Each structure stands twice: as C-alpha cells, then as structure tokens.
C-alpha positions in Angstrom: 9.3 14.4 5.4 7.5 17.7 4.7 4.9 19.0 7.2 2.1 18.5 4.7 3.0 14.9 4.0 3.3 14.3 7.8 -0.2 15.7 8.1 -1.6 13.2 5.6 0.2 10.2 7.0 -2.2 7.2 7.6 -0.8 5.7 10.6 -2.8 3.0 12.5 -3.5 5.6 15.2 -4.8 8.1 12.5 -6.9 5.5 10.9 -8.5 4.6 14.3 -9.1 8.3 15.1 -10.8 8.7 11.6 -13.1 5.7 12.4 -13.8 7.1 15.8 -14.7 10.6 14.4 -16.9 8.8 11.7 -18.8 6.9 14.6 -19.2 10.1 16.5 -20.7 11.8 13.5 -23.1 8.9 12.9 -24.6 9.6 16.3 -25.7 13.0 14.9 -27.4 11.5 11.8 -31.1 12.4 11.0 -32.3 8.8 9.8 -36.1 8.7 10.9 -37.0 6.5 7.8 -34.1 3.9 7.5 -32.9 4.0 11.1 -29.5 3.6 9.4 -27.2 6.2 11.0 -24.0 6.9 9.0 -21.1 9.1 9.7 -18.0 9.9 7.6 -14.6 11.5 8.3 -12.7 12.9 5.4 -8.9 13.7 5.7 -7.9 16.4 3.5 -4.5 16.9 1.8 -3.8 19.9 4.2 -4.2 17.5 7.2 -7.7 18.8 8.4 -10.3 16.2 9.3 -13.8 17.1 8.4 -17.0 15.0 9.4 -20.6 14.6 8.1 -23.5 12.4 8.6 -26.4 11.3 6.6 -29.5 13.5 6.6 -32.7 11.8 5.3 -35.8 13.4 3.7 -39.4 12.0 3.4 -38.6 12.5 -0.3 -36.0 9.9 -0.3 -34.2 11.3 -3.5 -33.4 14.3 -1.3 -31.4 12.4 1.2 -27.9 13.4 1.8 -25.3 10.7 2.4 -22.6 11.1 5.2 -19.7 11.2 2.7 -21.4 13.9 0.6 -22.2 16.0 3.7 -18.5 15.7 4.9 -17.2 16.7 1.5 -19.6 19.7 1.2 -18.7 20.8 4.7 -15.0 20.6 3.7 -15.7 22.7 0.6 -17.4 25.3 2.9 -14.6 25.3 5.3 -11.6 25.0 3.1 -12.6 26.0 -0.3 -13.4 24.5 -3.7 -9.9 23.2 -4.2 -9.7 20.7 -1.4 -8.1 17.2 -2.1 -9.3 14.2 -0.2 -6.6 11.6 0.7 -8.7 9.3 2.9 -12.4 8.7 3.8 -13.6 6.6 6.9 -17.2 5.5 7.2 -19.0 4.2 10.3 -22.7 3.3 11.0 -24.5 2.9 14.3 -25.0 -0.9 13.7 -21.2 -1.9 13.6 -22.3 -5.4 12.4 -23.5 -4.2 9.1 -21.3 -3.6 6.1 -21.2 -0.1 4.9 -19.2 1.0 1.8 -19.9 4.3 0.0 -22.9 4.2 -2.3 -22.4 4.8 -6.1 -23.2 8.5 -5.7 -20.8 9.0 -2.9 -18.0 7.1 -4.8 -18.5 9.6 -7.7 -18.6 12.6 -5.2 -15.3 11.4 -3.6 -13.8 11.0 -7.1 -14.5 14.7 -7.7 -12.2 15.6 -5.0 -9.7 12.6 -4.7 -7.3 10.5 -6.8 -7.8 6.7 -7.3 -5.2 6.1 -4.5 -7.5 7.7 -2.0 -8.1 5.2 0.8 -11.5 4.2 2.1 -12.0 2.7 5.5 -15.6 1.1 6.2 -17.2 -1.5 8.3 -17.0 -4.8 6.5 -19.0 -7.9 6.9 -19.8 -8.7 10.5 -18.2 -5.4 11.6 -14.5 -6.3 10.8 -12.5 -3.2 9.5 -12.7 -3.0 5.7 -10.3 -1.0 3.6 -9.7 -0.3 -0.2 -8.9 2.5 -2.6 -11.3 4.6 -4.5 -10.0 3.0 -7.7 -11.0 -0.3 -6.2 -14.5 1.0 -5.7 -14.9 3.1 -8.8 -12.5 1.9 -11.5 -14.1 4.0 -14.3 -15.2 7.2 -12.6 -16.6 10.0 -14.6 -14.2 12.9 -14.7 -13.9 16.3 -16.2 -11.2 14.7 -18.5 -13.7 12.3 -19.8 -15.8 15.4 -21.1 -13.0 16.4 -23.4 
C-alpha cells in the first residue's frame, strides 16, 4: 500500500480521532446566538487533518459553518488543490443529530468526490455515517456549467 493511501486509511482508530478532533474544535466555536457549538475535522488526501468551528454573526447570513471554516483553513494551509476524503462533525450537545447543512454539503462537494465519507452525530447521539453522494446526490459542479 502506498504511503499516500495509508495516510488516508479510515481505520476505526482514525475515525475516532477525527470525531475527537471535531469535538475539540466545537469547544472553540463562537455561537452566542444559537448556543449550538459545532466542530469539524477534514481529512485530506495527503493525510493531513484540518479542523474548523462555526463562527456566528449577528447578521445570521454571515455565519460560517464548521465544515466551511475547516475547508477554508485547509485551502489556506495546503493550497487550492486540496482533496477531501472524509469529514467528521461534532457538536457540544452530543444528543442532537448534526449532519452538514445544504451549503456545507455543496462546499464539501467542491473539494471531494461522492465517495467522501461523512461522520456525524446521529439521532440521540449515536454515530452516523454516510457518503457525500448520499447527502448530495445531484451536486452542482463545474462540469454542470459546460
């Protein structure tokens, strides 16, 4: 197995670590309006793990979601050609389900393939998992512009 493939391997331990990193990032969220603190951990194709958290704004439209902040940080740190292979989401209230919102699904799709795995808190806090294609079966892509 190549070093790059090994760095992307989604073992149970790596998934657990991603969930833990997302939970840690959620503790840094700025959510004075909703009190819904969310963190995300994004695993890149090169094996790096990048985290982000939600940052709210009094003008709700300007709020940045955790997944979007993690991807923006990944672009800043690793360049515009990043590829996302997995995303883990956590929130401070582990009993509340928390999948990526529609805007985050599209943001993830910009940097990932449909097989990208998404890990999130499901109903009553049990671990949930799906692919990006499950969440966004008809994503808007550059190819759809041609």
